[in-house]
N, C-alpha and C positions, 0 to 999 in steps of 0.2 A: 655431464651434459643434461640440461633441463629439457623437458618435453611437455607439451600441452595435452591434457587428457579431456577432450571435449565430451566423449561418450560417458565418462564417469560423471561429469557435471550434470548431464541430462538425466541419467539414471537416478542419481541421488536426489535431484529436485523432485522427481516423481514421488519418492519415498517421503520426503519432507512435507510435501503438499498434503499428504493423507493426515498428518498429525498436527499441521500448523494451525495457529489460531487466527491468522489473517483470513479475510473473508472474500477474496477474489476468486473467480473462476469456478466451477463445480456446483453442486446442488445440495440442498439440505431441507430439513423440516421447517415449516413456517408456522407462525401463529395466525392471528387474525390478519386477513389480507384483503385489500381492495385493489382491483385492477382498473387502470384507466382506459377509456375508449379513445377514439380519435379526438385530438385536442380541438377545442374551440375557445374563443376569448370569452371568459366568464365575467359577468357583471359582479360587482362586490355583493356578497350575500347579505341577507338581512341580519343574520346572526352577528356578522362582523360589524355591520353598521351600528348595531345596538350595544354590543359589549366589547368589541375589539377582538373577540375570540372567533375562531372558525371551527367548523366541525371536521371530523376526519374525512368525511365524504367529499369535502370541498378542497382538501389538500392535493389530491392526485391531479385533478384538472389544472390546478394552479401551477403545478411543477412540470407539466408537459412542456417540453422545449427549454426547461431550465435544468432539470436533472437529466443528464445525457448518458446514453449507453456507450461503453467503450470496449473495443476488442483490440488486444495487442497480440500481434503475431510474432513468434520468436524467430531469432536468426536461424535456428536449427530445426524449425518445425514446431508444431504445437501452438496453442493459443490460450490466453487467459482473458477474462472479462471483468468488468467492474462498472462503476458509476462515477460520473463527474458532475461538478456544479459550475454553471456558466456565471462568471463574475463581471464581465465587461462586454462592450459592444464590438470589441476586436476579436471575439471568439476565444478568449482565454478561459480555460477550464481547469478548475482545481480538482485534484483527485489524490489517491494514495500512490506513493512511489512503487509499492509492490504490485500495483495494477499494471504499470507500464515498464517495470524493470526487465531488462533483457530483450525489449521489443525491437524487432527489425522494421516493423511497420505498425502504425496505429490507425484504426478506423473508428469513427463515431457514427452513431445512427440516430436519426431524428424519427421517433416512432409515429409522428403525426403524418408524415408523407412517405416514410420508408427510405428516405435518401441516406446513402452511405457516403460519408465525407472523410477524406484523409486528414490526418492531424500530425503535428510535429511536437517533439519535446522541447519546451522552452527552458526548463530548469528543474532540478531535483534536490531534495533534502532527505537522504535516506534515513538519517537518525531521527527525523521528525515523521518519517513515512509520509511525506507530502511531495507532490510534483505538480507542475503546471504544464499543460499542453495547449496547443492552439489549433483550432479548426481552420482549414484552408478557406472555407466559405462560412463566415460567421453570421450571415444575414438572417437565417431562420430562427435564431435563438432568442429566448427571453432571459433577462437578468434576474438573479436570485435577490431576494430581500433578506438582508442580514440582520440578525439580532445580536444578543450578547449573553454570555453565560451568567452575567449578573442578574438576568431576569428569570432565571430558573433556580430551583432549590430541590432538595431531596423530597420526593413525592410528586414533583411536577410532571404532568403528562407530556410525553414526547413521542415523535413519530419518525420511523426510519423509512425513507423514500428511496427507491432504487430499482435495480433490475436483477433480481436473484435468478440463478440458473447458470448453465454452462454456455460458452460461446455458441456451440452448435444449436442448443435449444433456443437461445434468446434471439439470435440473428434472424431466424426464420419467422418468429412471431413475437417481436419485442412488445412487452407491455410493462408500463410503469406500475409498481405495486407499493403497498404501504402496510406496515405493521406498527402497532401502538404498544406503549408501555409507560413505565414511570422511571424517573431518575432515582437510582438507588444509592448513588454516591457521587460526590464532587471531589475534585483534587485527587482522584484515584491515581495510583502509581502502577506502572507495569514494567517491572525491572528487567524482564527478559529482553525487551527491545529498547530499554532505556527511555520509555515514554513516561511523561509526567503530566500532572494536572489534567487528567482525563475525566470525561463524563462517563460514569458507569450507568447502564440502564438494563432493565429486564425485557426491553422490546426485542422481539425475535429478529435476529440478523442471520442471513444465509450467504453462501458463496455468491458473489456477484454484487453484493451491497457495498463492498469496499469503495470508499471515495465519495459516497453519496451523502446527501444532507440528513442531519438529524434536526428535526423541525419542532418548534414549540407550539403551544396552543394558539398562538397568533399567526402561525404560518411562516415564521421567520427561521432562518437557518441559525442554529446555535452550536452546531458541531459538524465535524466531518467523520462519518462512520469509518472506523479503522480496523477493528478486530473483534472476534467473538470466540467463545468456547463452543465448539460444535461436536456433536457426538451423541450416541444413544444414551439416554438416562441423565444427560446433563441439563441443568436448568438454564434458562436464558440468561447469559451474562455477556454483555457487549460493551465495547468502549468506543468513545468518539473523542477526537481532538477538538478542543473548544474552538469556535470560529474566531475568537479573539486572538488566540495564538496562531491559528492557521492564516489569518489575514496578514500578520506580521511576516510570516514566512513567504506568503504569496507575493507581497510587495518586493521582497528581495529577489525572488525567483524571476519576477518580471524583467529584471535587469539582464537576464540571460546567463546568470552564473549559478553553478551548483553550490550547495551548502553542505559542509561536513561530509565531503565525498572523497572516498578513496577508491571507489569502483569495485567493491568486493562484497559478496554475500557470505555470511558465515552462520554455522549452526553448532550447537554443542556436540562434542565428540560422543560417539555412542558405540558400544561393543558390536552392534549389528553391522556397522559400517565395515568393520574388519572382516566379518563373515561374508558380506555381500560384495565389497569393493576392494578389499585388501588394504584399507586405511588403518594403520596401527591405532589401537585404542589407547589413548593416554588420558587419564582422568584430568579434569580441570584444564581442558583445552578446547579449542573450536576448530572446525574443519571448514575450509573454503569450498563452497559449492558453485561459485561462479565469479569470474573476474571480467570487468568491462574492458574491451579493447581500448588502448590508449589511455588507460587510467594509471594513476601513480603506481599501483601494485603490479599491474601488467608490465609496465616499463621496467620494474625491478625484478621481473622474472617469476613472480608468484602465480601459481596456476590452480585450477580446480583440483581438489584432492590433497592439497598441502595442508599442513597443520600449523596453527598459530598458538603459541604458548603465552606470549606476553607482548605488550606494547608499552614502551617506556618503563619497563620493569613491573608493570601492573599485570597480574594474571588475567587471562581471558577465559571465562567459563561460559559466556553467553553473548549474543550480539550487543546487548546493552553495555557490556564492559568496554568494548571497543569504542562505542559511541561516547562513553564518558571520557575516555582518553582524548579522543578527537576534539570534543567540546572544550576541553581544558587547555587547548592550544589555539593559536591564531593562524589564519591563512599565511602560508610561507614558512611556518615552522616545520622542522624536521622531526619525525617520529621513528624511533627504533623499533622494528618488529623482529621478534625472535620465534623460531619454530623449527619445523622439519619440512623439507622440500623433497620432491621426487626427482630422482636422477636416473639416467640411463647408462648402464655400463657399456662403453664403446666396443668391448670385445665380445660380450655375450648378448647384448641387446636387452638384458633384463633390467627391470625398474626396481630401484631400492630407495629407501628414505634415509636422509642424513640431515644433520643440523644445518640450518639455513637462517641467516639474518641479514636484513638490509635496513637502510635508512630511507624513508620516503618523505617527500615534501608535500605538505597540504596545499592544494591548489589555492591561488589567490582569487 
């Protein structure tokens, strides 16, 4: 008999958040920072009129009402926060999938007047770590001006705009902030999550910046801030999805469909999981830490705490491995998943692990 272990999922997510490189929710050290005051409509600055470039001091006022503060409340309690980018007059906002993943409700805040506006999920692409949400009331927002990755190069100045901090900190006194840095690499790969063609920068990125704009010296969005290495003694290393690729995903998600979605979150298996949660340590495997209700995996009986060994015969050692298999198939294709599932002994009530495999169909 299978059983759902909700408490395991919640406990393990707390552990993973401490070491994760995605930058939603929590707090961290910042670099150079400029906070925005109450927004006003700014006239085009003289510097822009003369050279096309704008100063860092001019970026924050320009992005008030465009870079939006997001708080996602979980189904089972807890909250995480991030930033989003307004892309049309219908209130559609681009952000990271990990900002809204597992949300029971989503609220956005306009720092200019303090209004809290409910939002809904339009579509998600977990393997791209992108999502589109829509504000119930889109009237107060300003649209972002988009650039292209072709206009920046290694050494170009860029700025991270967003709302660093935890949900409890930021909702009480939301302020848009900015940190500056340089592009350190283009076409960067991040194999752990299967992310490719990223912009790498040394601009300081903190918890809560996820999903926010990476802006060039002309004040145009060239990327979506996605992840960073955070921790004592670590140099600033952050990654952003190019706006060129994000726009392509955004257009697909506007149709209301999810992309490359099985409804599961996985992390590499770790010996500590066996000590803390009784999950058997198997090298070169991943552990499910969450399954969306009504997702393909949920319908096939996979639950939090189960172990995945392979998909279509390909070993799974990190989230990016699963994404690679999903991307190699078309919607409607079936994928064989193999691993170990949790079962309950009907006589003793004890939980044990046994081999488990199912075929799941990719949503159309």
